[in-house]
DRENRO-732262 format. One record per residue (C-alpha): residue in one letter; x, y, z. Coordinates in steps of 0.1 Angstrom, whole numbers, plus 5000, padded with zeros to 4 digits. Layout:
aXYZ
...
END
This chain:
m816581428932
l816981198903
k817980838910
i820080668883
i820180288885
l823180128867
q822479768858
s824979498866
k825079198843
r826978978866
s824978658876
i825578538912
v826378168914
p824877928924
f821578118919
n822178208883
e820478538889
p821678898891
a822079038926
r819179278923
d816678988921
l818078808952
r816578858986
v818479049012
l816879099046
n813878929031
k813379179004
p814479168967
l817579388966
w816079628941
l813079688965
h815379738995
q817379998975
r814180178965
d812880189001
v816180329015
l816380598989
a812680698989
p813180989013
y815781148990
t814581088955
t811481178935
h811980998902
e814380738887
m816080618855
e817480278849
l820380248825
p821679918809
s825379838812
g827480068790
a824680328783
p825680698786
m824680898816
p821681128810
q822281498802
t820581688831
r821481958856
e819381848885
p820981678916
c821481298910
i822480988930
a823680708909
y824480348919
r825079998906
d822079778913
n824179508930
l824879738960
f823379678994
f823279989016
d821280089047
s819580409057
g822380509081
y825080499053
i822880679027
q822080949052
a825681009061
f826780989024
i824281239011
t824781479041
e828581479035
a828181488997
q825981798998
k828781979017
s831081938988
s831082178958
g831381908932
p830581538925
v831681268949
r832080888947
a831680658977
a834980508988
f836380279015
s839680309034
i841679989036
n842080069073
d838280039079
p837979699097
a834579609083
f835679679048
r838979489052
e837479189069
h833979149053
i833479369022
l836679329002
p837178949003
l835678778971
s834679118957
l834979228921
s833279568922
y835679808938
t838280028919
p841680068938
a842880428942
g845880438964
d844880348999
l841180378989
y838780158971
l835980328951
a832480188951
d829780228924
l827880498942
w827980868931
y826381198941
y826181468914
p824981808926
n824581948891
g823981638870
p826381368859
e829881498852
p833481348853
g835981408881
a834081278911
e836181308943
p836381008967
l834181038998
v834980809027
i832180749051
d833180589084
l831280269088
l831480299126
a832479929129
r832779769163
e834079419173
v831379169183
g832078819193
y829978539180
y831678199184
h834178039208
v836377759194
p838177559221
l841977589218
y842477219215
m840377229183
a841977539167
s845277659180
k845077989162
q841478079171
g839778139204
d836878379204
l835778449168
v834578809161
y832879009134
q833579379126
v829979499128
p829279839112
l826480079122
r826480199086
s826579939057
l827579939021
i828579629003
a828479508967
i826879158962
d829478978941
s829278638957
w826778438977
v829078499007
h828178869005
i824478779010
f825478609042
i827478909052
a824679159043
d821978959061
t823878829092
v826779059099
f825579389086
g821879309090
l821079119121
f824279189141
g824179549129
r820579589140
g821479459175
a824479689176
r822379989167
f819779889193
e822379879220
e823880209209
r820480369210
l819780229245
n823080389257
r822480719240
d818780779242
l817380779278
g813780829266
f814080519244
k815480309272
l812680419295
k810180329268
v811579979264
l811679929302
g808080069306
a806779829279
a808479529296
l806979629330
y803479689317
e803479359297
g805079159326
r807879039304
q811679049303
v813179329282
l814179109253
n810578969251
c808579289252
s806779439222
q809379719218
v811979459209
v809879179194
q807579309167
v804779079156
g802579119125
r798879059120
n797078719123
c799878539139
v799478229161
i802278189186
d802277909212
p802778039247
d805577799252
a807577949224
v810678159234
i811278469213
h814078719221
g814679039202
p815479229183
t813179009162
t810679099135
i807778859127
g805578919096
d801878849090
n800078519091
v802978339109
t802478019130
i805077939157
g804677609176
a805377499211
n808977509224
a810277689194
v813177919202
i813778229181
e816578479188
n817378799168
c815678689136
i813678829107
i810678609100
g808678679068
d804978649060
n803078319059
v805878129077
n805177809096
i807677729124
s806777399140
q807377249175
g810977249188
c812577449160
q815477669170
l816377979150
m819178209159
l820378519139
s818578399108
v816478559080
i813478339071
g811778429039
d808078449031
g806178119028
t808977909044
f807977589063
l810177459091
p808877119104
f809577019140
r813177039153
a814677209123
s817477449133
t819177749117
f822077949129
m823178259111
t821378139080
t819378299052
i816378109037
m814678279008
d810978259000
n808877948997
s811477699008
l811177399032
v813777269056
a812676939070
q812876799105
n816176749123
t818076939097
c820777189109
l821877479087
q824777689100
m825978009083
c824177899051
v822278069023
v819277889007
g817477998976
r813778018969
n811477718962
t813977478976
f813477158996
v816177029021
g815476679034
a815276559069
g818376499091
s820776689069
t823776889082
w825577179066
t828977199084
d830777529088
f834177449103
n837377279090
l838677049117
l842277099107
s842177479105
a842677499068
e841377819052
i837877809038
k837677909001
a834478018983
r833478118947
d833678478937
g831478638910
n833678488882
g833378138897
a836978138909
l837877978942
r839378248966
t839878269003
s836678379020
n838478529050
r836078339072
p837278079097
v833777939098
l831277939069
g828477719058
g827277629023
c824877768997
i821977608979
g820477778948
h816777808937
n814477528929
c816577258944
r815576918959
i817976778984
g817476428998
a817576339035
g820676269055
m823176469036
i826476599051
v827876909033
f831377039038
p831977409045
a831477669017
r830177408991
m827577528966
i824677338950
e823577508918
s819977608911
d817577328898
v819777038912
v818176728926
l820176508949
f818876168959
s820075998991
s822075688983
k825175498995
e827175688969
r825676028977
r825776109014
v828776339017
i828976658996
d832676748995
r832676948963
d830477198944
i827477048927
y826377178893
y823277118872
e825076858851
d825676658883
s821976648892
d820676298899
h817376348882
l818976378848
k819776008849
l816075908851
s813475878824
v811176098844
a813676398844
h810976608827
l809176618860
h811676868873
s811977178851
r815177388849
m813977728859
y817377908865
p819777838836
r823178008835
p823478328815
g823578248778
e821977898781
g818478008773
g815178008792
g813777758817
e813177418801
s812077068809
w814376778800
END
């Protein structure tokens, strides 16, 4: 089968990069797409925006390169598509709770068609042709609680829930969609699929229980649930609960607590760190007592000691200073707005949401950041009496280093589209 990749020109703020180059589940999105489709396709073709579709009669699957999908969705989509006599296009029903709650907000990529929304994913049994019929795949969403807000703090909210799908498809149009893809559809989804398999597959359940008995561990600590790579050094006092995946050459210090995470290669997690439902990219360094909760950190970043990141997304090659806090909750229950792919502020449909830091940033110690605020790539923020609370989005022009004669020491690596290549000021 031929794979046709349709390029998306949209740059995702605050990273100033297209979605295909951003990491989702600790892989560049383009690589994740390739791996998921590898069992079905034999060769590929990449088309720039606006280019005509190729003239061929062989079966094709075509998709926009800002789409995140998992193997469960693709398997169901191709299976159902092959039952049809003509071309089909992926579609969502507005009644699907995962689509309505998590996929549609802040999106720009779906085409309304009555009660359906069409996604940029097609199957052509006889080569590209017009007239594709909508194909709705049930995401198999289930409600999963994740947070309890006391009623005296938020009169409209008690237990907060996600609509977690067992099959995932989402267009990355905003940094919030990276959070959804990694945390809700990725980590929560993996846990939901694990529980579903335990209930459905007696052989798998016995295999997990047998491993736990043989290793003398609790079920959530055994090797069937916690997968550890090569050349790892893990202190015996560390607590690791699965489902968790740990890459190669990882060091985990004493009293670290890790629950349901993806840890990349060459990561150093020092003493007393607490990581929950987080994706930690390759080469990341977390000094002692750094904490992450439902947070994505891309490759080669450092989050210093006593810093707490909640429901955040952090780009690559970024430093976050000690004792900083990214808040995720409006005390007066006001709705949280975030930037969509066009940079417009829109409701995020999230009662709690952290912030986002771009690539190649340097953030000083002791910062307090309001919910859903962004810091653009290449920004440097110094700690000062004037700069302790971040209550608005920070762009490159606001960077503190531009005021100094030594500004050339920090190069701009990720300019906005149309502003030229990286440069030193």
